[in-house]
N, C-alpha and C positions, 0 to 999 in steps of 0.2 A: 503493500499500499504506500510505499515511500518513493515510487518512481513516477509520480504524477508530473513533477516538473519536467522530467525528461520527455514525457509524451507531448507536452506543449512547446518544448524546444525544437521538435522536429518541424522541418519546413519542406513541403507544405504539411499542414496539420492532417493527420490520419484519423478521421472521425470513427472509422470502424474499430481501430485499435483502442481508442478512447472509450467507445461504447463497451467493448469487452472488459476493459479495466473497471469501468463503472458497474458493469454487470456483477463482477466479483465482489465489489464493494456493497452493492445492494443485497446480495445473498447473505453476506456476514451481518449487515444491519437488520435484515428481515429476521434472521435467526435470533438476534438479540431482542428484537421487538417481541417475537413470539415467546421468548423465555421470561420476559419481565414486564415491559410496558403494557402489552395487550391483556394478559391475564390479570394484571394488577389494576389497570386503569379503565379498561373497556369491558370488564366482566358484567354480566347480568344474570338474573335468576333464570330458572328453567322456563320453558315455554308455558307450562301450566301456571306458573306464578307471574311471569312477565312475557305475555305472548307478543310475538312480532306483529306489526301492523299488517293488515291484509288489503286495505284500501289502496288502489293504484297510486294515487297522489301521495298518500302518507308513506307508502312503501318506498317510493322514489326519493322522497325527502329524507327518510330514514337511512337509506343506502348512501346518499350524498353526504350525510353527516358522518357516517362511519368512514367513508372514503376520505373526507377532509381531515378527520383525526388521524387516520393512518398516514396521510401525506405529512402532517405535522410531526408525528412520531418517527417516521422513517427518515425524513430529510434531517431531522435534528440528530438522529443517531449517525447518519452518514457524515454530517459535518463534524461530530465528535470524533469519529474515526479518522477523518481526513486531518483534523487538527492534531491528533495524537501522533500521527506519522509525519506531518509536514509543518508543524508549528502554525504560525500565523501567515504562511505564504498563500493560503487559499481560504476562501469563505464560500460556503454554500448558503445563499441567502433566498428568502422568500421574495416572490414578486409582490410588490405593495399594491398593485391594482388588480382588478378582476379580469385582466386580459392575459392572452397567451404571452409567455409560458408561466408555469407555476414556480420554477426556481431558476436562479443563476448561479453558476460557478464563477467566482471572481478571484482575481489576484490580489496582492496586498495593496494595490492602488485603487481597488474596487472596480477595475475595468472588467467587463464581461468577457469570460473565456468560453462559456457554454450556456446554452438555454436548454432547460429540461422541463418537459411536460410529463405529468404523472397521471396514470389512469388506474383506479382500483376497481377490479371486476369481482362482484359477488358471484360465486359459482351457481347460485340459485336464481340469478336475475335473468330477465328476458333480454333480448338483443337490444332493446332500446336503452339499456342501462349503460353501455359503453360505447363511445364513439371518438373518432379522431378526425374532426371536421375542419381543422385549421386551414384557412385558405392557402392554396399552393403558393401564391404570391408572397405570403408572410414567412415562408420557410427559409431559413439560412442553411444551405446544404452542409457547410463545414462547421456549423456551430450548434445544430439542434439535435437533441436526443429525446426519445420517447421511452419513458420508464413505466412499465406495466407490472401489476401484481394481481394475482388471483387469491381470493381469500374465501374462507367458509367458516361456519360456526363449529368451534371445537368444544366438546363437553368438558366440564369441570367436575371431578368426583371427589368425594370425601368418604373414606372407608367403603369404596365400591358403590356409593350412592351418588347419583348425579345431583349436583346442587346448582348448576348454572352452566354458562357457556361464554365464550369470548371469540372474537374474530381472529382467525389464525391464517397467516400468509402461507400458502402451500406452494406458490411458484412466483418467481420474479424474473424480470428480463429488462435489459436496456438495449435499445436498438437506435441506429441513425434514423432520424425522422425522414430524411429524403427517401430512403428505400421504401418505406411504407407509403409515403405520398405518391411516389412514382407508380406503385402497383394500384393504389386507390384510384389514380386518374386513368390508368389503363382500363380498369374495370368500367369506369364511367364511359370511356370511349367505346368499349365493347357493347355496352348497353345503349349506345346511340346518343349519349349525352355529350356535353361540351361545357367549357369554362370560359366565361367572358369576364375578365378582370377578377373580381372576388365573387362573382355570382356563378353558381352551379345551375345549369339548365339541363333539363331532360325532355325527351319527346313527349308530347301530349298524346295520350291514347286515343286512337281513332281520328287523329288530325295530322296526316303526313306533312312533314316539313315544318310543323309548328312546335315551338319549345316553350316550356314554362319552368318556374322555379322547382328545384328538387323538393320533394315532399318531406324530406327528413331521412332518407336512406343513406345519403352520402356520408361516409365516415363511420358507419356502424361497423363494429369490430367483425361481426359474423359475415359482413358483406364486403369487407375491404379487398379481399382477393377473389377475383372471378373464378368460378368453378372450373372453367376451362384452363386456368393458369396454375392450379394447384400442384400439378405435376410437370410444369414447364421446365425445360432444361436451363433456361436462362434466368431462373429466379436467383436473386442475390442471397448470400448466406444469412443476411438479417431477415429477409422475408421467409426463408425456410425456418428460422428460429421462431418467427412469429406464428407460422402455421403450427409448429409444435406446441406453442403456448395455447392456441385455440384447442388443440386436440386434448391437451392435459386438462384445460378447464372443463372440456366436455366430459372427461372421465369422472370428474367430481360433480357433475351436474345431472339432475334428474330428467333434464329436457332433451339430452342427446342431440343438440342443435346441429353440431358439425356433421354428424353422421346422417341425419335426416336430410340436411341440405346437400350433402354429397350424393345421396340416392336420387335426387331430383333429376 
């Protein structure tokens, strides 16, 4: 964890190598969160005592809240580890606005070195719960990373009796954002859509040659990679890792979304 300075000294910057370094950092940080912060600070009673919300709007708000707390915990632990190995040469800071990205990695002059967007995926959530819809025009290819984690409720037991549960991160991954964006936009093109500036347009059903705003499918995790591209030989290593992420999420999900979509 102490070779971060060397990665940024390379010219040109290798965003794939940096993503892999960050990937290892996030795995260590996630394990620490699972062992301490999450069971200590995010625990709740059993479903019988403290049931989860079922209303769609409340459930979405609830998952957003969990995701925000995991963002805080994970990034804080990442910054602690970075500081432990690199002193005050680097800072992982929160973005202070509600715009892209979530975090910045900065040097000791507070200049931005990396922009990091985080997405936390509940294994039980539907596909509307996770998306990466940042406009292509806003992506900085050599600076932007996508940090994704998958979490699920882990039981807490006392003398073999379940007394509660907490959100447990079972997979994490850091990817160059540009790779995911390139595949996202290939999918849009394959579906007949197009991008004009920051606006995503799709064909209007039953009206050849007429386009309208995307109804919300652009950027959904489960639709980022076109089905015809999942086994393509020209997939980047990062996109292949993202597909592995989806498959692992699906293994922990009751919905089998990836398999169902593959069978269509």
